[in-house]
C-alpha atoms as one frame of an Amber mdcrd trajectory, in Angstrom:
protein
-101.080  95.490 163.672-103.596  93.082 165.181-102.695  89.754 166.717-103.951
  86.792 164.635-106.746  86.038 167.130-107.938  89.661 167.061-107.854  89.750
 163.270-109.795  86.490 163.043-112.478  87.779 165.403-112.733  90.944 163.308
-113.063  88.901 160.105-115.833  86.789 161.651-117.676  89.957 162.689-117.355
  91.432 159.183-118.685  88.232 157.608-121.688  88.339 159.919-122.389  92.013
 159.190-121.851  91.917 155.417-123.082  88.417 154.586-119.906  87.698 152.590
-116.259  88.741 152.696-113.640  88.511 149.947-110.051  87.383 150.500-108.517
  90.243 148.515-110.601  92.900 150.278-109.728  91.488 153.711-106.026  91.423
 152.867-106.161  95.093 151.913-108.300  96.045 154.906-106.005  94.397 157.460
-102.704  95.021 155.672-101.753  91.342 155.375-101.189  88.921 152.506-103.962
  86.918 150.880-102.230  83.761 152.139-102.564  85.041 155.714-106.271  85.734
 155.165-106.825  82.237 153.778-105.156  80.757 156.878-107.427  82.913 159.052
-110.486  81.703 157.162-109.381  78.096 157.586-109.083  78.619 161.362-112.505
  80.262 161.520-114.106  77.516 159.432-112.699  74.813 161.725-114.173  76.744
 164.654-117.556  76.781 162.946-117.653  80.581 162.790-117.894  80.859 158.994
-117.771  78.791 155.855-115.347  79.313 153.003-116.660  79.799 149.474-114.901
  80.671 146.224-112.892  83.858 146.755-113.893  84.428 150.364-116.262  83.298
 153.095-119.858  83.578 154.308-121.349  83.204 157.810-121.770  79.597 158.877
-125.565  79.970 158.630-125.495  81.349 155.080-125.385  77.937 153.412-128.610
  76.428 154.625-131.580  74.251 153.851-133.816  76.285 156.149-136.718  78.131
 154.607-138.519  80.788 156.653-142.298  80.983 156.471-144.192  83.911 154.982
-144.924  85.436 158.379-141.249  85.601 159.305-140.303  86.980 155.895-142.968
  89.688 156.032-141.415  90.954 159.272-137.894  91.020 157.809-136.446  94.041
 155.952-139.874  95.557 155.287-138.616  99.061 154.537-136.044  97.795 152.038
-138.614  95.590 150.313-140.988  98.512 149.860-138.176 100.598 148.344-137.248
  97.746 145.998-140.874  97.372 144.913-141.120 101.105 144.232-138.013 100.960
 142.037-139.384  97.899 140.238-142.367  99.907 138.992-140.011 101.497 136.458
-139.338  98.034 135.015-142.971  97.175 134.280-143.895  96.788 130.606-146.114
  99.361 128.948-149.907  99.310 128.790-151.343  95.879 127.921-148.012  94.248
 128.664-147.620  90.939 130.509-145.737  89.909 133.624-145.199  86.829 135.735
-144.822  87.312 139.488-142.987  84.732 141.562-144.125  84.135 145.123-142.391
  85.921 147.990-142.651  89.012 150.144-140.653  91.336 147.873-142.660  90.435
 144.776-145.774  90.770 146.951-144.651  94.305 147.816-144.628  95.061 144.085
-148.124  93.587 143.714-149.305  95.917 146.480-148.311  98.907 144.326-150.226
  97.818 141.242-153.434  99.779 140.807-156.136 100.572 138.284-153.689 102.687
 136.266-151.573  99.591 135.491-153.111  97.796 132.498-151.364  94.443 132.685
-151.857  90.741 132.267-150.333  89.204 135.404-149.523  85.525 135.926-148.585
  84.237 139.383-148.135  81.014 141.319-148.747  82.774 144.643-152.135  82.664
 146.364-151.485  85.835 148.450-150.338  87.770 145.368-153.293  86.501 143.341
-155.645  87.666 146.086-154.119  91.146 145.927-154.135  91.325 142.123-157.778
  90.247 141.865-158.740  93.760 143.062-157.183  96.317 140.610-159.481  96.908
 137.632-156.555  97.293 135.249-155.020  93.881 135.968-156.080  90.711 134.165
-155.084  87.895 136.523-154.051  84.323 135.676-153.416  82.039 138.666-151.220
  79.007 137.981-152.488  75.672 139.204-150.615  72.926 141.013-149.874  71.588
 144.467-149.745  74.411 147.024-146.771  74.463 149.395-147.877  75.646 152.826
-144.615  77.387 153.716-144.726  79.677 150.653-148.420  79.409 149.666-147.314
  78.950 146.051-148.278  76.395 143.416-145.548  73.939 142.479-145.252  70.695
 140.583-145.453  69.309 137.066-148.730  71.045 136.177-147.343  74.452 137.175
-144.140  73.994 135.209-146.009  72.621 132.178-148.295  75.667 132.053-145.363
  78.073 132.319-143.590  76.267 129.470-146.390  77.419 127.159-146.180  81.076
 128.212-144.099  84.041 127.066-144.383  87.278 129.048-142.724  90.665 128.743
-141.144  90.648 132.213-140.665  87.920 134.820-140.262  89.218 138.385-138.694
  86.699 140.748-137.512  86.555 144.321-134.468  84.700 145.654-133.380  83.212
 148.973-129.728  83.464 148.018-127.616  85.336 145.460-123.918  84.569 145.109
-121.516  85.298 142.247-120.326  81.694 142.049-123.657  79.955 142.713-126.148
  82.272 141.074-129.732  82.640 142.299-130.899  79.906 144.647-133.703  78.629
 146.851-133.932  75.809 149.428-136.638  73.716 147.717-136.279  71.837 144.434
-139.989  72.095 143.558-139.889  75.881 143.991-136.673  75.989 141.962-138.340
  74.145 139.068-141.131  76.735 138.946-138.643  79.588 139.132-136.616  78.107
 136.254-139.778  77.908 134.172-140.553  81.540 134.999-137.051  82.564 133.912
-137.575  80.788 130.593-140.996  82.423 130.184-139.718  85.985 130.563-138.395
  88.052 127.675-136.784  90.099 130.447-135.929  88.633 133.855-135.833  90.814
 136.966-134.934  89.572 140.456-136.178  91.544 143.469-134.209  90.796 146.635
-133.074  92.750 149.684-129.358  92.994 150.380-129.412  90.321 153.104-129.763
  87.727 150.310-126.467  88.713 148.675-123.609  86.358 149.456-125.963  83.608
 150.584-126.128  80.206 148.906-129.050  77.806 149.175-129.409  74.214 148.093
-130.863  74.571 144.596-129.764  77.049 141.928-132.605  78.156 139.665-130.670
  80.651 137.529-127.083  81.559 136.741-126.099  85.223 136.789-126.212  85.407
 132.997-129.860  84.246 132.993-130.985  87.444 134.756-131.186  90.901 133.219
-131.740  93.102 136.278-131.283  92.740 140.040-133.125  95.285 142.186-131.796
  95.417 145.735-131.295  98.045 148.438-128.559 100.475 149.405-127.148  98.057
 151.984-125.785  95.767 149.269-122.117  94.817 149.595-120.232  96.790 146.890
-117.846  93.929 146.205-120.660  91.466 145.507-122.511  94.056 143.420-119.381
  94.577 141.318-119.059  90.829 140.698-122.720  90.565 139.692-122.417  93.544
 137.337-119.280  92.020 135.825-121.443  89.057 134.766-123.643  91.436 132.774
-126.494  91.912 135.252-127.793  95.468 135.696-128.000  96.226 139.430-130.489
  98.829 140.645-129.996 100.079 144.220-133.307 101.257 145.635
């Protein structure tokens, strides 16, 4: 049996490693009551080591307004993103189908895999993705207009949202900065969130591509609830407890 201080340090380490910890799972893991775990979480939150959320806790940095630039995101979890993109190929519509691609490095990894054999109409708000998709002969590209945000190199604003409101595509592929059972799919910027919401509405099927580090994280603006998304494609490092909660909401989870 661990002393309270030892148990609290272990809980903080688990939260950092997993991105999110659940009260019930911690109680079982350490052989204590859920009330004891909640007291531990309260101590750790006061110390600034984590932040409590519904049913558990996340690292103190998980609830954030910060938004990494494209360069930083390209360097992060590259192998997992490539595996996710490969798995997402199975979710493409058939020949002459239509897709919308959200900006981001994981959706960009999917764009990298599209070749002449993929006969698709592709709509995107992302300048880097549009540049890539202008090459394959099989892809008919539509680039959304609007104000371009430097940090994401994506079009945002009223014109972008208005255009998306007139569209209906077979599959919408989106990224996410945060995915949490009680907060849904989120991003730090409200302008980006508005475009993502419009993409969700435009898709007959909605697929989110996100590496496992995004699970358990909550950002400022929610763009979709769990029930708004049909499929989440993530990697094998995903926390089983969070995956189970997402699946319980009716989302199909594919582990790449």
